[in-house]
N, C-alpha and C positions, 0 to 999 in steps of 0.2 A: 836736638833731635838726633844731629849725626852719632852723638855719643852711643845712644839705642841703637843706630845702626850697626857701629862696629861693633857693640856688644853683641850683639843678634848674631852679626857674621864670623864671631867668635865661639858663642854659646852654642849653636845650632851643629855645627860639625862636632864639637866636643860631646853633647849629649847623646849624637847620633853613633859614636863611638864608644860611649859607656853602653848604650843599648845592645849594641851588637855583641860586647862581649858578654852582657847578660843573658842574652837569646841562645840557649845551647841547643843548635841542631844535632848533637852526636846521638849516640844510640844510649847514652843515659838519660835523655828524656823521655821519661815515662808517657807524656802525652803525645808525642812522636813515634813512638816505638811499641807499641803495645801489643802483646802476646794475648792471644783470647784464649790459648788453650792452659794457660798456667793456673794454678791452684789462687794465686792473689786477684787474678782477674774473674775467678768464676761468680764471684758475688756483685759483678757490674750488669746492669741492665743494657741491653742493645736496642735501640730503636729502629727499626728497620722500614723503608720505605713511609716516611713520617716526614712532616716539617718540624724539626724541633721548636722554632720559635711560636708554632701554632698551640704545641704542648705547653709549652711554658706560659705562653698567655692564659690557656685555659687553667691551668693550675694556680696562677695569680689572681684568676678569677674565682677560684673557689670552687671550680668544677671538679668531679671525679671521673677520672679516667681507667677504663678495664683494659688492663695488659695480660695478654692471651700470649702462650709459649708457643714457639713455632714446633712443627710435628718432625720428628725424628726423620733425617734422610731414608732414602729408600737403600735396601740392602743389595749392594751390586754383587752377589754371590753367585752368579746365573753358571748354571753347567751346561757343558756343551750338549748333553742329552737335548736339553731343551731348544737348543738351536737348530738342530736337526730337521 
């Protein structure tokens, strides 16, 4: 039993070190540094103001989900004449 404890005391820090080396927190990681204005990401769906776990559960249960586009943002081209 003491051998297993000694192996765990060696393996756990070693595996944590490997895990930290594999975890890429730099700008090369596309999951952390996602540019939503690039052509590459224009095909992605963004779910806003919803619970992803609920959506996943409903899809796994075979439910149909309606996806609506967001309206275009308002145009902020206000003239000085309008503010007079």
